[in-house]
C-alpha positions in Angstrom: -19.0 -8.9 10.2 -18.3 -7.8 13.8 -14.9 -6.5 15.6 -15.2 -10.1 17.0 -13.7 -12.1 14.0 -10.1 -12.6 14.5 -7.8 -11.7 10.7 -8.3 -15.5 9.5 -11.8 -15.5 9.3 -12.4 -11.5 8.2 -10.0 -13.2 5.3 -12.3 -16.2 4.4 -15.8 -14.6 5.4 -15.8 -10.6 5.2 -17.3 -8.6 2.8 -19.9 -11.1 0.7 -22.9 -11.6 3.5 -25.5 -14.0 1.4 -28.8 -14.1 2.2 -31.4 -16.5 1.7 -30.7 -18.1 -2.2 -28.4 -15.6 -3.0 -24.3 -16.8 -4.2 -21.6 -18.6 -1.4 -18.6 -17.2 -3.4 -18.5 -13.2 -3.8 -20.5 -12.9 -7.4 -19.4 -10.5 -10.3 -21.4 -7.6 -10.9 -20.1 -7.2 -14.4 -22.5 -4.8 -15.3 -21.7 -0.3 -15.9 -25.6 0.1 -14.7 -27.8 -0.9 -12.5 -32.1 -0.4 -12.5 -34.1 1.7 -11.0 -37.7 2.0 -10.3 -38.3 6.2 -10.9 -36.4 9.1 -11.7 -36.5 10.0 -8.7 -35.1 7.3 -7.2 -32.1 7.8 -9.6 -31.9 11.9 -8.7 -31.3 11.1 -4.6 -28.4 8.7 -5.7 -26.8 11.4 -7.8 -26.8 14.2 -4.6 -26.1 11.1 -2.4 -29.6 11.1 0.0 -29.4 7.7 -0.4 -27.1 4.3 -0.9 -27.3 2.4 -4.1 -25.4 2.8 -7.7 -26.0 3.3 -10.8 -22.7 3.7 -12.5 -19.6 1.1 -12.0 -17.1 3.9 -12.3 -18.0 4.7 -8.6 -19.1 2.1 -7.2 -20.1 -1.7 -7.7 -20.7 -4.2 -5.3 -18.6 -6.6 -6.3 -16.1 -4.1 -5.5 -17.6 -2.9 -2.4 -17.7 -6.2 -0.8 -13.8 -6.7 -1.7 -13.1 -3.1 0.0 -14.8 -3.7 3.0 -13.1 -7.0 3.8 -9.9 -5.1 3.4 -11.8 -2.0 6.2 -11.9 -4.7 8.4 -8.6 -6.1 7.9 -7.0 -2.7 8.2 -9.5 -2.1 10.8 -11.3 0.7 9.4 -14.7 3.0 8.7 -14.5 1.9 4.8 -12.9 1.8 2.1 -12.3 1.7 -2.4 -10.7 -0.3 -4.3 -8.9 1.6 -7.1 -7.0 0.5 -10.6 -3.6 0.2 -9.2 -1.8 1.1 -6.0 0.2 4.0 -7.9 -3.8 5.1 -8.0 -4.6 4.5 -4.3 -1.4 6.4 -3.2 -2.0 9.6 -6.0 -6.0 9.9 -4.8 -4.8 9.5 -0.9 -2.8 13.1 -1.7 -5.2 14.7 -4.5 -8.2 13.8 -2.0 -7.3 16.4 0.3 -4.6 18.7 -1.6 -4.6 21.0 -3.9 -2.2 23.3 -6.3 -0.7 25.3 -3.6 -0.1 22.7 -1.1 2.6 21.2 0.4 3.1 17.5 1.1 6.2 15.5 4.0 7.2 11.7 2.9 9.7 9.5 3.8 12.3 9.5 0.9 12.9 5.9 1.7 9.8 4.8 -0.9 8.8 2.9 -3.7 10.2 4.3 -6.7 7.6 4.9 -8.2 5.7 6.9 -5.6 8.5 8.7 -4.9 8.1 10.1 -9.0 4.8 10.9 -8.7 5.4 12.5 -5.6 8.9 14.2 -6.7 7.6 15.3 -10.6 4.1 14.3 -11.0 2.1 16.0 -8.5 4.1 19.1 -9.0 3.0 19.6 -12.3 -0.4 19.7 -10.5 0.9 22.6 -7.9 1.1 20.1 -4.9 4.8 21.0 -3.4 6.8 17.3 -1.7 9.1 17.2 0.9 11.3 14.5 1.3 12.9 13.7 4.6 15.2 11.3 6.5 12.5 9.1 8.5 15.2 8.0 10.8 15.7 11.6 11.4 15.2 13.1 15.1 11.5 14.8 15.6 12.9 17.8 15.5 14.7 17.4 12.1 11.5 16.1 10.7 9.4 19.3 11.9 11.4 21.5 10.1 9.9 19.9 6.6 6.3 21.6 7.2 4.7 24.1 6.3 1.6 25.9 6.8 0.5 25.2 3.7 1.2 20.9 4.7 -1.5 19.0 3.8 -0.3 15.7 4.8 2.2 13.4 5.5 3.4 9.8 4.0 5.7 6.8 4.1 6.1 3.2 3.8 5.7 0.2 6.7 7.9 -1.3 4.6 10.0 0.8 2.7 10.8 -0.7 -0.8 12.8 -1.9 -2.1 15.1 -1.1 0.9 13.2 -3.3 3.5 13.6 0.3 6.4 10.8 -0.1 9.0 8.6 3.5 9.5 8.3 4.2 12.9 4.6 4.7 12.2 4.0 5.9 16.0 7.0 8.5 16.0 4.9 9.7 12.8 1.7 9.9 13.5 3.1 12.3 16.8 4.2 14.1 14.5 1.7 14.5 11.6 -1.2 15.4 14.5 1.3 17.6 15.9 1.1 19.4 12.6 -2.4 18.5 12.6 -2.4 16.4 9.0 -3.3 13.2 8.7 -0.6 10.5 8.6 -0.5 8.3 5.5 0.8 5.1 5.3 1.2 2.6 2.2 1.4 -0.7 4.2 1.4 -2.8 0.7 4.6 -5.2 2.5 3.3 -5.8 5.5 -0.4 -6.4 4.7 -3.1 -5.8 7.7 -1.8 -9.4 9.1 1.6 -8.9 10.3 0.7 -4.7 10.9 -2.0 -2.7 11.5 -1.4 1.0 11.1 -4.6 2.3 12.3 -3.6 0.4 15.7 0.2 2.8 16.0 -1.7 6.6 15.3 -1.6 6.2 11.4 -5.2 8.2 9.9 -5.1 6.6 6.3 -3.6 3.3 4.7 -2.9 2.7 0.9 -2.7 -0.7 -0.4 -0.9 -1.8 -4.3 -3.5 -5.0 -3.8 -1.1 -6.0 -6.9 1.5 -7.5 -4.7 0.6 -9.8 -1.5 -3.3 -9.4 -1.2 -3.8 -10.9 -4.5 -0.6 -13.0 -4.2 -0.7 -14.7 -8.0 0.2 -12.0 -10.0 -2.7 -12.2 -11.9 -4.6 -8.6 -11.7 -3.1 -5.1 -10.5 -4.5 -3.1 -8.3 -5.1 -1.4 -5.2 -6.8 0.7 -2.5 -7.2 3.2 0.1 -8.7 2.8 3.9 -9.9 5.5 6.1 -10.0 4.9 9.8 -12.2 7.3 10.2 -9.6 8.8 13.6 -8.6 12.4 11.9 -10.8 14.8 12.8 -11.1 17.6 9.3 -13.1 19.7 11.6 -10.6 19.9 14.0 -8.6 21.4 11.1 -11.2 22.9 9.1 -9.0 25.4 7.5 -7.0 23.1 6.2 -9.2 20.6 4.6 -12.0 22.8 2.7 -13.1 20.2 0.5 -13.9 17.7 3.6 -15.7 20.7 5.5 -17.1 23.0 3.4 -19.8 23.2 0.8 -19.2 21.0 -2.5 -20.2 23.6 -4.9 -20.9 20.3 -7.3 -23.4 18.3 -4.9 -25.3 21.3 -4.5 -23.7 22.6 -1.2 -23.5 19.2 0.8 -20.1 19.4 3.4 -19.2 16.1 3.6 -18.0 16.3 7.4 -21.4 17.1 9.0 -23.1 14.3 5.8 -21.0 11.8 6.6 -19.3 12.1 9.0 -16.3 9.1 10.0 -17.4 8.3 6.4 -16.4 11.9 5.1 -13.0 11.2 3.0 -14.0 7.9 1.8 -17.6 9.1 -0.3 -15.9 12.4 -1.0 -12.9 10.2 -3.3 -15.4 7.9 -4.4 -17.9 10.5 -5.3 -15.6 13.3 -6.4 -12.0 11.9 -7.6 -13.9 8.5 -9.3 -16.4 10.7 -10.7 -14.1 13.1 -12.1 -10.7 10.9 -12.6 -12.2 7.0 -12.8 -9.5 4.8 -12.4 -12.0 2.6 -10.4 -10.7 -1.5 -10.5 -12.9 -3.8 -12.5 -15.1 -5.9 -10.8 -13.1 -9.3 -12.9 -10.3 -7.7 -11.0 -11.8 -7.5 -7.7 -12.9 -11.0 -7.5 -9.4 -11.7 -8.0 -8.3 -10.2 -5.6 -11.1 -11.8 -3.0 -9.9 -15.3 -3.7 -6.4 -13.8 -3.1 -7.4 -12.2 0.3 -8.7 -15.8 1.2 -5.8 -17.1 1.8 -3.5 -14.1 2.2 -3.4 -15.3 6.3 -2.1 -18.4 5.2 0.1 -17.3 2.0 2.2 -14.9 4.6 2.7 -17.0 7.1 4.5 -19.2 4.5 6.9 -16.1 2.7 8.1 -14.6 6.3 9.2 -18.5 7.1 10.7 -18.9 4.0 12.2 -15.5 3.5 13.9 -15.8 7.2 15.3 -19.0 6.6 16.9 -17.8 2.7 17.6 -14.2 4.9 20.3 -16.5 7.6 21.5 -18.6 4.7 22.1 -15.1 2.8 24.2 -13.6 6.0 26.4 -16.6 6.7 27.3 -17.0 2.6 30.5 -15.4 2.1 29.5 -14.3 -1.0 27.1 -12.1 0.4 28.2 -8.1 1.3 25.5 -7.1 3.3 21.5 -8.5 3.9 18.7 -6.5 4.8 15.9 -7.7 6.2 14.2 -6.7 9.5 13.7 -10.3 11.2 17.2 -11.0 10.7 18.5 -9.6 15.0 21.7 -7.7 12.8 19.3 -5.8 11.2 19.0 -2.1 12.3 15.4 -2.5 12.3 15.3 -5.5 14.1 13.5 -4.0 17.4 11.4 -1.3 15.5 10.1 -4.8 13.3 9.7 -6.6 17.1 7.3 -3.4 17.9 5.2 -3.3 14.8 5.8 -6.5 12.6 6.1 -9.3 15.5 5.1 -12.0 14.3 7.4 -11.3 10.9 7.5 -8.5 8.5 6.8 -10.2 4.9 9.1 -12.3 2.1 11.2 -9.5 0.7 15.3 -9.4 1.7 17.5 -6.7 0.2 21.0 -8.1 -0.4 23.9 -7.4 -2.0 27.0 -9.9 -3.6 30.9 -9.2 -3.6 32.0 -7.9 -6.7 30.8 -5.2 -9.6 27.9 -4.8 -10.7 28.1 -7.1 -13.6 28.5 -9.6 -11.5 25.6 -9.1 -9.9 23.8 -9.0 -12.8 25.8 -12.0 -13.9 24.1 -14.2 -11.1 20.7 -12.9 -11.6 20.9 -13.8 -15.1 22.0 -17.7 -13.5 19.2 -18.1 -11.4 16.7 -20.8 -13.1 14.0 -21.2 -10.8 13.7 -17.5 -9.6 13.3 -15.2 -12.3 13.8 -11.8 -13.1 10.3 -10.0 -13.1 9.1 -6.3 -12.7 7.6 -7.8 -9.9 7.4 -8.7 -6.4 5.7 -10.0 -3.5 3.1 -12.6 -4.8 3.2 -17.0 -4.4 6.3 -17.2 -7.3 10.0 -16.3 -5.7 11.6 -13.4 -8.3 14.6 -11.0 -8.3 14.6 -7.5 -9.2 17.8 -5.1 -9.7 15.9 -1.9 -8.5 18.9 0.5 -9.9 18.5 -0.8 -13.7 15.0 -1.6 -12.8 12.4 0.1 -10.6 14.3 3.2 -10.0 16.1 3.5 -12.9 14.8 6.9 -13.6 16.5 8.2 -10.8 19.2 9.4 -10.7 22.5 8.5 -8.0 21.2 11.4 -6.0 17.9 10.3 -5.8 18.6 6.1 -5.4 21.1 7.5 -2.8 18.2 9.0 -0.8 15.8 6.6 -2.1 17.9 3.9 0.2 18.9 2.4 -3.2 21.9 0.7 -3.4 23.5 0.4 -7.0 24.5 -3.1 -6.1 21.3 -4.0 -4.1 18.9 -7.2 -5.5 15.7 -7.1 -3.9 14.5 -10.8 -3.8 10.5 -12.0 -3.1 10.6 -14.8 -1.1 7.7 -17.1 -2.2 5.9 -19.6 -0.9 8.0 -22.7 -3.2 10.1 -25.1 -0.8 12.8 -22.9 1.1 15.3 -25.6 0.4 14.6 -25.6 -3.3 15.3 -21.5 -3.6 18.5 -21.6 -1.2 20.1 -24.4 -4.0 19.1 -22.3 -6.7 20.6 -19.5 -5.3 23.2 -21.0 -3.9 24.2 -22.4 -7.6 23.9 -18.7 -9.2 26.5 -17.9 -6.7 28.8 -20.1 -8.1 28.7 -19.2 -11.5 30.0 -15.8 -10.1 32.9 -17.2 -8.9 
């Protein structure tokens, strides 16, 4: 798929290129193994001298076609599918970090990722400093150390809906000789392409808008191919120095711009697994075929709902970057001029119990531990997704105790508003 095609065309036709007599629809290669004619052919695959498939824990044709489509949408040189968005974020960091290393991360990120970086990877010897993404450049600079290996943020923070200043973050990261990794789950490449603004690596929870129907869990890591690992060889020996587990092969020398994804495939997937199943990749591809249509509807509906909430006397505050009154409106117009996503954060007047009463009174809108799919759903992060965080960590992550996360689906906007209205009236 060449670069002349627009995102809508890539959504529908990217990745799978059927030849004469092959299926028009991407097949599910539901096989763990692949046959070769002789031992030498297999040996060359294990030595990374030839391209091909030998075991689905590392690579699978269905997965690779879908990963290729996502890479095309983001404007990257390569991508890999993972078993979840959490796995994608872990792999993105662990591919270039080891015990004794350090990362810098925006504090306003998804609670699971906050815990992954703030607690779990510390057990592997990788430290993380959380920073205020809106802080001045000079203040953020202070978080960097000689052993810092990456900078991380979310295009649209889950659930606070803060907009990341990607260009600012990229400038800071590159000044310190490290790549900027951006989780682009909420915006998707339909509404924002972080590589266009200087980001180096993009991650996704494909469980959300990409698959779009809450039927499969998955993730993806995409490499822009733009970061010069050899220019900072002392920081990234895993990519630039010989790998003893592959007979001394050095990834940057052997694979050039594809070094990062190749190492992730050949090393992390080989040793840790966390591959997405071909069946799930097939469902993900079906979702991607309508991503450009669904994101338009999500944004249209969310804008209507946000404007209704903003004028409702029972609402204390609303955070949605599409509102002109929102703190991040200008940044959203810069990075996502055609829309952000369908997620709105708001608080209702009254107590925490009133917020719970409101949510319990909803009829069409469901309370689920999910976000960003076709059906409108709601969640109270402080009680659910961010439950493991302390009050101090909640505030640091931009999660107010009264914050309600509303994920606006693709139903009729009037029906969504009517359900919210009837539930609010029961709180009075």
